[in-house]
ChimeraX commands (.cxc) that place a marker at each C-alpha (Angstrom):
marker #1 position 192.29,-91.77,25.29 radius 0.5
marker #1 position 195.35,-92.38,23.18 radius 0.5
marker #1 position 198.82,-91.38,24.38 radius 0.5
marker #1 position 198.71,-88.38,22.05 radius 0.5
marker #1 position 195.37,-87.25,23.41 radius 0.5
marker #1 position 196.61,-87.58,26.96 radius 0.5
marker #1 position 199.63,-85.44,26.12 radius 0.5
marker #1 position 197.36,-82.83,24.52 radius 0.5
marker #1 position 195.26,-82.89,27.70 radius 0.5
marker #1 position 198.37,-82.09,29.77 radius 0.5
marker #1 position 199.25,-79.21,27.43 radius 0.5
marker #1 position 195.68,-77.92,27.72 radius 0.5
marker #1 position 195.68,-78.13,31.51 radius 0.5
marker #1 position 198.93,-76.18,31.66 radius 0.5
marker #1 position 197.56,-73.51,29.32 radius 0.5
marker #1 position 194.44,-73.21,31.49 radius 0.5
marker #1 position 196.49,-72.85,34.66 radius 0.5
marker #1 position 198.49,-70.02,33.09 radius 0.5
marker #1 position 195.48,-68.27,31.51 radius 0.5
marker #1 position 193.65,-65.29,33.04 radius 0.5
marker #1 position 191.50,-66.65,35.84 radius 0.5
marker #1 position 193.78,-69.65,36.19 radius 0.5
marker #1 position 196.05,-70.54,39.13 radius 0.5
marker #1 position 197.68,-67.49,40.81 radius 0.5
marker #1 position 200.83,-69.47,41.63 radius 0.5
marker #1 position 201.27,-70.90,38.13 radius 0.5
marker #1 position 200.58,-67.51,36.54 radius 0.5
marker #1 position 203.33,-65.74,38.47 radius 0.5
marker #1 position 206.08,-68.24,37.61 radius 0.5
marker #1 position 208.80,-67.55,35.02 radius 0.5
marker #1 position 211.67,-69.44,33.42 radius 0.5
marker #1 position 214.02,-68.81,36.34 radius 0.5
marker #1 position 211.60,-69.69,39.13 radius 0.5
marker #1 position 210.74,-73.05,37.52 radius 0.5
marker #1 position 214.36,-74.17,37.05 radius 0.5
marker #1 position 214.75,-75.54,40.61 radius 0.5
marker #1 position 211.65,-77.68,40.16 radius 0.5
marker #1 position 213.08,-79.18,36.97 radius 0.5
marker #1 position 216.22,-80.20,38.86 radius 0.5
marker #1 position 214.18,-81.53,41.79 radius 0.5
marker #1 position 211.93,-83.63,39.56 radius 0.5
marker #1 position 214.94,-85.00,37.67 radius 0.5
marker #1 position 216.49,-86.28,40.89 radius 0.5
marker #1 position 213.19,-87.74,42.04 radius 0.5
marker #1 position 213.13,-89.72,38.79 radius 0.5
marker #1 position 216.62,-91.01,39.60 radius 0.5
marker #1 position 215.56,-91.94,43.14 radius 0.5
marker #1 position 212.63,-93.96,41.79 radius 0.5
marker #1 position 214.93,-95.79,39.37 radius 0.5
marker #1 position 217.43,-96.58,42.13 radius 0.5
marker #1 position 214.60,-97.93,44.29 radius 0.5
marker #1 position 213.19,-99.91,41.32 radius 0.5
marker #1 position 209.89,-98.26,42.25 radius 0.5
marker #1 position 208.09,-98.61,38.92 radius 0.5
marker #1 position 204.73,-97.05,39.95 radius 0.5
marker #1 position 206.73,-94.24,41.54 radius 0.5
marker #1 position 208.81,-93.86,38.38 radius 0.5
marker #1 position 205.65,-93.57,36.27 radius 0.5
marker #1 position 204.46,-90.76,38.55 radius 0.5
marker #1 position 207.82,-88.99,38.61 radius 0.5
marker #1 position 208.14,-89.12,34.82 radius 0.5
marker #1 position 204.75,-87.42,34.65 radius 0.5
marker #1 position 206.03,-84.69,36.96 radius 0.5
marker #1 position 209.13,-84.31,34.79 radius 0.5
marker #1 position 206.98,-83.98,31.66 radius 0.5
marker #1 position 204.97,-81.29,33.43 radius 0.5
marker #1 position 208.11,-79.18,33.82 radius 0.5
marker #1 position 208.86,-79.46,30.09 radius 0.5
marker #1 position 205.29,-78.46,29.24 radius 0.5
marker #1 position 205.48,-75.60,31.75 radius 0.5
marker #1 position 208.57,-74.13,30.08 radius 0.5
marker #1 position 207.04,-74.56,26.61 radius 0.5
marker #1 position 203.79,-72.88,27.69 radius 0.5
marker #1 position 205.67,-69.83,28.96 radius 0.5
marker #1 position 207.63,-69.70,25.71 radius 0.5
marker #1 position 204.40,-69.92,23.69 radius 0.5
marker #1 position 202.90,-67.03,25.65 radius 0.5
marker #1 position 205.90,-64.89,24.65 radius 0.5
marker #1 position 205.75,-66.02,21.03 radius 0.5
marker #1 position 209.11,-67.80,21.18 radius 0.5
marker #1 position 208.07,-71.40,20.35 radius 0.5
marker #1 position 205.48,-74.03,21.24 radius 0.5
marker #1 position 205.65,-77.55,22.63 radius 0.5
marker #1 position 204.95,-78.74,19.06 radius 0.5
marker #1 position 208.21,-77.12,17.97 radius 0.5
marker #1 position 210.05,-79.02,20.71 radius 0.5
marker #1 position 208.48,-82.30,19.61 radius 0.5
marker #1 position 209.32,-81.60,15.97 radius 0.5
marker #1 position 212.91,-80.84,16.95 radius 0.5
marker #1 position 213.52,-84.04,18.88 radius 0.5
marker #1 position 211.66,-86.26,16.38 radius 0.5
marker #1 position 213.64,-84.88,13.44 radius 0.5
marker #1 position 216.92,-85.08,15.37 radius 0.5
marker #1 position 216.42,-88.71,16.36 radius 0.5
marker #1 position 215.67,-89.74,12.79 radius 0.5
marker #1 position 218.52,-87.64,11.36 radius 0.5
marker #1 position 221.11,-88.92,13.82 radius 0.5
marker #1 position 220.14,-92.58,13.45 radius 0.5
marker #1 position 220.72,-93.17,9.73 radius 0.5
marker #1 position 221.60,-96.79,10.54 radius 0.5
marker #1 position 217.96,-97.25,11.60 radius 0.5
marker #1 position 215.97,-94.85,9.43 radius 0.5
marker #1 position 218.17,-94.65,6.31 radius 0.5
marker #1 position 221.02,-96.50,4.65 radius 0.5
marker #1 position 223.66,-95.81,7.29 radius 0.5
marker #1 position 225.71,-98.52,8.95 radius 0.5
marker #1 position 226.58,-98.91,12.64 radius 0.5
marker #1 position 227.37,-102.30,14.09 radius 0.5
marker #1 position 228.37,-101.31,17.64 radius 0.5
marker #1 position 227.36,-98.77,20.25 radius 0.5
marker #1 position 230.73,-97.09,19.71 radius 0.5
marker #1 position 229.94,-96.72,16.00 radius 0.5
marker #1 position 226.65,-95.07,16.91 radius 0.5
marker #1 position 228.31,-92.56,19.24 radius 0.5
marker #1 position 230.96,-91.64,16.68 radius 0.5
marker #1 position 228.39,-91.22,13.92 radius 0.5
marker #1 position 226.16,-89.16,16.23 radius 0.5
marker #1 position 229.01,-86.73,16.91 radius 0.5
marker #1 position 229.90,-86.52,13.21 radius 0.5
marker #1 position 226.32,-85.71,12.25 radius 0.5
marker #1 position 226.08,-83.19,15.09 radius 0.5
marker #1 position 229.23,-81.48,13.83 radius 0.5
marker #1 position 227.90,-81.42,10.26 radius 0.5
marker #1 position 224.65,-79.85,11.48 radius 0.5
marker #1 position 226.56,-77.01,13.13 radius 0.5
marker #1 position 228.55,-76.39,9.95 radius 0.5
marker #1 position 225.33,-76.29,7.93 radius 0.5
marker #1 position 223.91,-73.69,10.33 radius 0.5
marker #1 position 227.09,-71.67,9.87 radius 0.5
marker #1 position 228.06,-71.89,13.53 radius 0.5
marker #1 position 231.67,-70.97,14.24 radius 0.5
marker #1 position 233.80,-73.82,15.57 radius 0.5
marker #1 position 233.82,-73.95,19.36 radius 0.5
marker #1 position 235.86,-75.74,21.94 radius 0.5
marker #1 position 234.91,-79.39,22.21 radius 0.5
marker #1 position 234.03,-78.69,25.83 radius 0.5
marker #1 position 231.79,-75.70,25.07 radius 0.5
marker #1 position 228.75,-77.93,24.77 radius 0.5
marker #1 position 229.03,-79.18,28.35 radius 0.5
marker #1 position 226.83,-76.96,30.54 radius 0.5
marker #1 position 228.64,-75.40,33.50 radius 0.5
marker #1 position 225.45,-75.73,35.52 radius 0.5
marker #1 position 225.73,-79.54,35.65 radius 0.5
marker #1 position 226.47,-81.23,38.97 radius 0.5
marker #1 position 230.26,-81.21,39.29 radius 0.5
marker #1 position 230.68,-84.99,39.00 radius 0.5
marker #1 position 228.55,-85.09,35.85 radius 0.5
marker #1 position 230.44,-82.14,34.36 radius 0.5
marker #1 position 233.79,-83.82,35.10 radius 0.5
marker #1 position 232.59,-87.02,33.47 radius 0.5
marker #1 position 231.39,-85.26,30.33 radius 0.5
marker #1 position 234.39,-83.00,29.78 radius 0.5
marker #1 position 236.84,-85.85,30.37 radius 0.5
marker #1 position 234.85,-88.06,27.98 radius 0.5
marker #1 position 234.96,-85.39,25.27 radius 0.5
marker #1 position 238.70,-84.91,25.79 radius 0.5
marker #1 position 239.20,-88.68,25.59 radius 0.5
marker #1 position 237.19,-88.76,22.36 radius 0.5
marker #1 position 239.82,-86.39,20.93 radius 0.5
marker #1 position 242.58,-88.76,22.04 radius 0.5
marker #1 position 243.57,-86.90,25.22 radius 0.5
marker #1 position 243.37,-89.79,27.67 radius 0.5
marker #1 position 245.36,-92.33,29.66 radius 0.5
marker #1 position 246.18,-95.56,27.87 radius 0.5
marker #1 position 244.74,-97.79,30.58 radius 0.5
marker #1 position 242.98,-97.80,33.94 radius 0.5
marker #1 position 246.16,-98.52,35.92 radius 0.5
marker #1 position 247.62,-95.21,34.75 radius 0.5
marker #1 position 244.53,-93.37,35.97 radius 0.5
marker #1 position 244.76,-95.11,39.35 radius 0.5
marker #1 position 248.41,-94.01,39.52 radius 0.5
marker #1 position 247.17,-90.48,38.90 radius 0.5
marker #1 position 244.85,-90.78,41.91 radius 0.5
marker #1 position 247.83,-91.77,44.10 radius 0.5
marker #1 position 249.85,-88.88,42.68 radius 0.5
marker #1 position 247.08,-86.43,43.55 radius 0.5
marker #1 position 246.75,-87.92,47.05 radius 0.5
marker #1 position 250.48,-87.35,47.62 radius 0.5
marker #1 position 250.09,-83.76,46.44 radius 0.5
marker #1 position 247.25,-83.30,48.93 radius 0.5
marker #1 position 249.49,-84.55,51.73 radius 0.5
marker #1 position 252.10,-81.99,50.71 radius 0.5
marker #1 position 249.50,-79.24,50.55 radius 0.5
marker #1 position 248.42,-80.06,54.10 radius 0.5
marker #1 position 251.88,-79.11,55.33 radius 0.5
marker #1 position 251.23,-75.52,54.32 radius 0.5
marker #1 position 248.53,-73.15,55.46 radius 0.5
marker #1 position 246.83,-72.50,52.12 radius 0.5
marker #1 position 243.20,-73.60,52.16 radius 0.5
marker #1 position 243.07,-72.76,48.45 radius 0.5
marker #1 position 245.88,-75.21,47.71 radius 0.5
marker #1 position 244.19,-77.95,49.72 radius 0.5
marker #1 position 240.89,-77.30,47.97 radius 0.5
marker #1 position 242.63,-77.48,44.61 radius 0.5
marker #1 position 244.23,-80.83,45.40 radius 0.5
marker #1 position 240.95,-82.31,46.64 radius 0.5
marker #1 position 239.34,-81.18,43.40 radius 0.5
marker #1 position 242.14,-82.86,41.44 radius 0.5
marker #1 position 241.61,-86.10,43.38 radius 0.5
marker #1 position 237.88,-86.07,42.64 radius 0.5
marker #1 position 238.53,-85.38,38.96 radius 0.5
marker #1 position 241.01,-88.25,38.80 radius 0.5
marker #1 position 238.49,-90.58,40.48 radius 0.5
marker #1 position 235.87,-89.59,37.90 radius 0.5
marker #1 position 238.30,-90.70,35.22 radius 0.5
marker #1 position 238.85,-94.02,36.99 radius 0.5
marker #1 position 235.08,-94.49,36.93 radius 0.5
marker #1 position 234.94,-93.57,33.25 radius 0.5
marker #1 position 237.62,-96.12,32.37 radius 0.5
marker #1 position 235.72,-98.77,34.34 radius 0.5
marker #1 position 232.44,-97.73,32.65 radius 0.5
marker #1 position 230.84,-96.64,35.93 radius 0.5
marker #1 position 228.68,-93.52,36.25 radius 0.5
marker #1 position 230.34,-91.63,39.14 radius 0.5
marker #1 position 227.23,-89.60,39.94 radius 0.5
marker #1 position 225.11,-92.72,40.30 radius 0.5
marker #1 position 227.88,-94.53,42.19 radius 0.5
marker #1 position 228.03,-91.71,44.74 radius 0.5
marker #1 position 224.24,-91.53,45.00 radius 0.5
marker #1 position 224.16,-95.24,45.85 radius 0.5
marker #1 position 226.93,-94.83,48.41 radius 0.5
marker #1 position 224.99,-91.95,49.95 radius 0.5
marker #1 position 221.92,-94.16,50.19 radius 0.5
marker #1 position 224.01,-96.93,51.75 radius 0.5
marker #1 position 225.39,-94.53,54.34 radius 0.5
marker #1 position 221.85,-93.37,55.17 radius 0.5
marker #1 position 220.72,-96.96,55.76 radius 0.5
marker #1 position 223.64,-97.87,57.97 radius 0.5
marker #1 position 223.58,-94.64,59.94 radius 0.5
marker #1 position 219.84,-95.10,60.52 radius 0.5
marker #1 position 220.70,-98.39,62.24 radius 0.5
marker #1 position 223.27,-96.60,64.40 radius 0.5
marker #1 position 220.74,-93.91,65.31 radius 0.5
marker #1 position 218.10,-96.49,66.20 radius 0.5
marker #1 position 220.36,-98.39,68.58 radius 0.5
marker #1 position 222.56,-95.75,70.20 radius 0.5
marker #1 position 222.03,-92.57,72.17 radius 0.5
marker #1 position 223.09,-89.77,69.82 radius 0.5
marker #1 position 224.88,-87.64,70.59 radius 0.5
marker #1 position 226.70,-89.25,73.47 radius 0.5
marker #1 position 227.52,-92.77,72.28 radius 0.5
marker #1 position 231.18,-93.70,72.07 radius 0.5
marker #1 position 232.90,-94.05,68.75 radius 0.5
marker #1 position 233.54,-97.74,69.40 radius 0.5
marker #1 position 229.85,-98.33,70.13 radius 0.5
marker #1 position 228.82,-96.55,66.94 radius 0.5
marker #1 position 231.42,-98.43,64.91 radius 0.5
marker #1 position 230.13,-101.77,66.23 radius 0.5
marker #1 position 226.59,-100.84,65.22 radius 0.5
marker #1 position 227.84,-99.71,61.81 radius 0.5
marker #1 position 229.54,-103.06,61.24 radius 0.5
marker #1 position 226.37,-104.79,62.37 radius 0.5
marker #1 position 224.36,-102.88,59.76 radius 0.5
marker #1 position 226.98,-103.66,57.15 radius 0.5
marker #1 position 226.86,-107.38,57.97 radius 0.5
marker #1 position 223.06,-107.38,57.55 radius 0.5
marker #1 position 223.47,-106.12,54.01 radius 0.5
marker link #1:1,2 radius 0.2
marker link #1:2,3 radius 0.2
marker link #1:3,4 radius 0.2
marker link #1:4,5 radius 0.2
marker link #1:5,6 radius 0.2
marker link #1:6,7 radius 0.2
marker link #1:7,8 radius 0.2
marker link #1:8,9 radius 0.2
marker link #1:9,10 radius 0.2
marker link #1:10,11 radius 0.2
marker link #1:11,12 radius 0.2
marker link #1:12,13 radius 0.2
marker link #1:13,14 radius 0.2
marker link #1:14,15 radius 0.2
marker link #1:15,16 radius 0.2
marker link #1:16,17 radius 0.2
marker link #1:17,18 radius 0.2
marker link #1:18,19 radius 0.2
marker link #1:19,20 radius 0.2
marker link #1:20,21 radius 0.2
marker link #1:21,22 radius 0.2
marker link #1:22,23 radius 0.2
marker link #1:23,24 radius 0.2
marker link #1:24,25 radius 0.2
marker link #1:25,26 radius 0.2
marker link #1:26,27 radius 0.2
marker link #1:27,28 radius 0.2
marker link #1:28,29 radius 0.2
marker link #1:29,30 radius 0.2
marker link #1:30,31 radius 0.2
marker link #1:31,32 radius 0.2
marker link #1:32,33 radius 0.2
marker link #1:33,34 radius 0.2
marker link #1:34,35 radius 0.2
marker link #1:35,36 radius 0.2
marker link #1:36,37 radius 0.2
marker link #1:37,38 radius 0.2
marker link #1:38,39 radius 0.2
marker link #1:39,40 radius 0.2
marker link #1:40,41 radius 0.2
marker link #1:41,42 radius 0.2
marker link #1:42,43 radius 0.2
marker link #1:43,44 radius 0.2
marker link #1:44,45 radius 0.2
marker link #1:45,46 radius 0.2
marker link #1:46,47 radius 0.2
marker link #1:47,48 radius 0.2
marker link #1:48,49 radius 0.2
marker link #1:49,50 radius 0.2
marker link #1:50,51 radius 0.2
marker link #1:51,52 radius 0.2
marker link #1:52,53 radius 0.2
marker link #1:53,54 radius 0.2
marker link #1:54,55 radius 0.2
marker link #1:55,56 radius 0.2
marker link #1:56,57 radius 0.2
marker link #1:57,58 radius 0.2
marker link #1:58,59 radius 0.2
marker link #1:59,60 radius 0.2
marker link #1:60,61 radius 0.2
marker link #1:61,62 radius 0.2
marker link #1:62,63 radius 0.2
marker link #1:63,64 radius 0.2
marker link #1:64,65 radius 0.2
marker link #1:65,66 radius 0.2
marker link #1:66,67 radius 0.2
marker link #1:67,68 radius 0.2
marker link #1:68,69 radius 0.2
marker link #1:69,70 radius 0.2
marker link #1:70,71 radius 0.2
marker link #1:71,72 radius 0.2
marker link #1:72,73 radius 0.2
marker link #1:73,74 radius 0.2
marker link #1:74,75 radius 0.2
marker link #1:75,76 radius 0.2
marker link #1:76,77 radius 0.2
marker link #1:77,78 radius 0.2
marker link #1:78,79 radius 0.2
marker link #1:79,80 radius 0.2
marker link #1:80,81 radius 0.2
marker link #1:81,82 radius 0.2
marker link #1:82,83 radius 0.2
marker link #1:83,84 radius 0.2
marker link #1:84,85 radius 0.2
marker link #1:85,86 radius 0.2
marker link #1:86,87 radius 0.2
marker link #1:87,88 radius 0.2
marker link #1:88,89 radius 0.2
marker link #1:89,90 radius 0.2
marker link #1:90,91 radius 0.2
marker link #1:91,92 radius 0.2
marker link #1:92,93 radius 0.2
marker link #1:93,94 radius 0.2
marker link #1:94,95 radius 0.2
marker link #1:95,96 radius 0.2
marker link #1:96,97 radius 0.2
marker link #1:97,98 radius 0.2
marker link #1:98,99 radius 0.2
marker link #1:99,100 radius 0.2
marker link #1:100,101 radius 0.2
marker link #1:101,102 radius 0.2
marker link #1:102,103 radius 0.2
marker link #1:103,104 radius 0.2
marker link #1:104,105 radius 0.2
marker link #1:105,106 radius 0.2
marker link #1:106,107 radius 0.2
marker link #1:107,108 radius 0.2
marker link #1:108,109 radius 0.2
marker link #1:109,110 radius 0.2
marker link #1:110,111 radius 0.2
marker link #1:111,112 radius 0.2
marker link #1:112,113 radius 0.2
marker link #1:113,114 radius 0.2
marker link #1:114,115 radius 0.2
marker link #1:115,116 radius 0.2
marker link #1:116,117 radius 0.2
marker link #1:117,118 radius 0.2
marker link #1:118,119 radius 0.2
marker link #1:119,120 radius 0.2
marker link #1:120,121 radius 0.2
marker link #1:121,122 radius 0.2
marker link #1:122,123 radius 0.2
marker link #1:123,124 radius 0.2
marker link #1:124,125 radius 0.2
marker link #1:125,126 radius 0.2
marker link #1:126,127 radius 0.2
marker link #1:127,128 radius 0.2
marker link #1:128,129 radius 0.2
marker link #1:129,130 radius 0.2
marker link #1:130,131 radius 0.2
marker link #1:131,132 radius 0.2
marker link #1:132,133 radius 0.2
marker link #1:133,134 radius 0.2
marker link #1:134,135 radius 0.2
marker link #1:135,136 radius 0.2
marker link #1:136,137 radius 0.2
marker link #1:137,138 radius 0.2
marker link #1:138,139 radius 0.2
marker link #1:139,140 radius 0.2
marker link #1:140,141 radius 0.2
marker link #1:141,142 radius 0.2
marker link #1:142,143 radius 0.2
marker link #1:143,144 radius 0.2
marker link #1:144,145 radius 0.2
marker link #1:145,146 radius 0.2
marker link #1:146,147 radius 0.2
marker link #1:147,148 radius 0.2
marker link #1:148,149 radius 0.2
marker link #1:149,150 radius 0.2
marker link #1:150,151 radius 0.2
marker link #1:151,152 radius 0.2
marker link #1:152,153 radius 0.2
marker link #1:153,154 radius 0.2
marker link #1:154,155 radius 0.2
marker link #1:155,156 radius 0.2
marker link #1:156,157 radius 0.2
marker link #1:157,158 radius 0.2
marker link #1:158,159 radius 0.2
marker link #1:159,160 radius 0.2
marker link #1:160,161 radius 0.2
marker link #1:161,162 radius 0.2
marker link #1:162,163 radius 0.2
marker link #1:163,164 radius 0.2
marker link #1:164,165 radius 0.2
marker link #1:165,166 radius 0.2
marker link #1:166,167 radius 0.2
marker link #1:167,168 radius 0.2
marker link #1:168,169 radius 0.2
marker link #1:169,170 radius 0.2
marker link #1:170,171 radius 0.2
marker link #1:171,172 radius 0.2
marker link #1:172,173 radius 0.2
marker link #1:173,174 radius 0.2
marker link #1:174,175 radius 0.2
marker link #1:175,176 radius 0.2
marker link #1:176,177 radius 0.2
marker link #1:177,178 radius 0.2
marker link #1:178,179 radius 0.2
marker link #1:179,180 radius 0.2
marker link #1:180,181 radius 0.2
marker link #1:181,182 radius 0.2
marker link #1:182,183 radius 0.2
marker link #1:183,184 radius 0.2
marker link #1:184,185 radius 0.2
marker link #1:185,186 radius 0.2
marker link #1:186,187 radius 0.2
marker link #1:187,188 radius 0.2
marker link #1:188,189 radius 0.2
marker link #1:189,190 radius 0.2
marker link #1:190,191 radius 0.2
marker link #1:191,192 radius 0.2
marker link #1:192,193 radius 0.2
marker link #1:193,194 radius 0.2
marker link #1:194,195 radius 0.2
marker link #1:195,196 radius 0.2
marker link #1:196,197 radius 0.2
marker link #1:197,198 radius 0.2
marker link #1:198,199 radius 0.2
marker link #1:199,200 radius 0.2
marker link #1:200,201 radius 0.2
marker link #1:201,202 radius 0.2
marker link #1:202,203 radius 0.2
marker link #1:203,204 radius 0.2
marker link #1:204,205 radius 0.2
marker link #1:205,206 radius 0.2
marker link #1:206,207 radius 0.2
marker link #1:207,208 radius 0.2
marker link #1:208,209 radius 0.2
marker link #1:209,210 radius 0.2
marker link #1:210,211 radius 0.2
marker link #1:211,212 radius 0.2
marker link #1:212,213 radius 0.2
marker link #1:213,214 radius 0.2
marker link #1:214,215 radius 0.2
marker link #1:215,216 radius 0.2
marker link #1:216,217 radius 0.2
marker link #1:217,218 radius 0.2
marker link #1:218,219 radius 0.2
marker link #1:219,220 radius 0.2
marker link #1:220,221 radius 0.2
marker link #1:221,222 radius 0.2
marker link #1:222,223 radius 0.2
marker link #1:223,224 radius 0.2
marker link #1:224,225 radius 0.2
marker link #1:225,226 radius 0.2
marker link #1:226,227 radius 0.2
marker link #1:227,228 radius 0.2
marker link #1:228,229 radius 0.2
marker link #1:229,230 radius 0.2
marker link #1:230,231 radius 0.2
marker link #1:231,232 radius 0.2
marker link #1:232,233 radius 0.2
marker link #1:233,234 radius 0.2
marker link #1:234,235 radius 0.2
marker link #1:235,236 radius 0.2
marker link #1:236,237 radius 0.2
marker link #1:237,238 radius 0.2
marker link #1:238,239 radius 0.2
marker link #1:239,240 radius 0.2
marker link #1:240,241 radius 0.2
marker link #1:241,242 radius 0.2
marker link #1:242,243 radius 0.2
marker link #1:243,244 radius 0.2
marker link #1:244,245 radius 0.2
marker link #1:245,246 radius 0.2
marker link #1:246,247 radius 0.2
marker link #1:247,248 radius 0.2
marker link #1:248,249 radius 0.2
marker link #1:249,250 radius 0.2
marker link #1:250,251 radius 0.2
marker link #1:251,252 radius 0.2
marker link #1:252,253 radius 0.2
marker link #1:253,254 radius 0.2
marker link #1:254,255 radius 0.2
marker link #1:255,256 radius 0.2
marker link #1:256,257 radius 0.2
view
């Protein structure tokens, strides 16, 4: 079968599962109950990429496509739209927003592409008669906090609201750390929470200036901690081992890497 035929097969399977006499579990799902699975599958895709597990990535991308088809099938049942509408939308958008590839536009650098993309996006909204919104309105509040911080700070920077260089952002991190130390002298948990949030936001901006994805950086650090702590667990009696014993095992795991 061709790729198109295989995609049509997936759409058909999903329709059958949702049809009368289909799968009881699939039939009782709705837009809200499927949302957690979309998030779960997205992170499983990221895990496969981090592990450079290409067969696993192929499988996880299939699972992710299933979630998209699931949402579209439910929408089709309610007469809202079909998966064909979604495909038309993204195909037309990609062609429209890449005039340097599909038309006579000009873009020599990745930065040129991003700027032109945003200009075309803005023009599209004006054509649809949409009222001007805050530049940050397009960033979903449901994003993971690190991703949200990265996106809103990037949009603000695109408008010129940014530090001039990375050293200034690092200075901001130190400033926020000092404010946290001051907050600790009081008894306000809210103030401490606020300062920790400010530190994390400042660190996201350091990552942005250094062209590092903070979400992926933290995911990799989490994975590193898992590996090293697994070595500690395997070689010490937990709980009960002394801190010095655990630290020695941690350094041993670190040296092996």
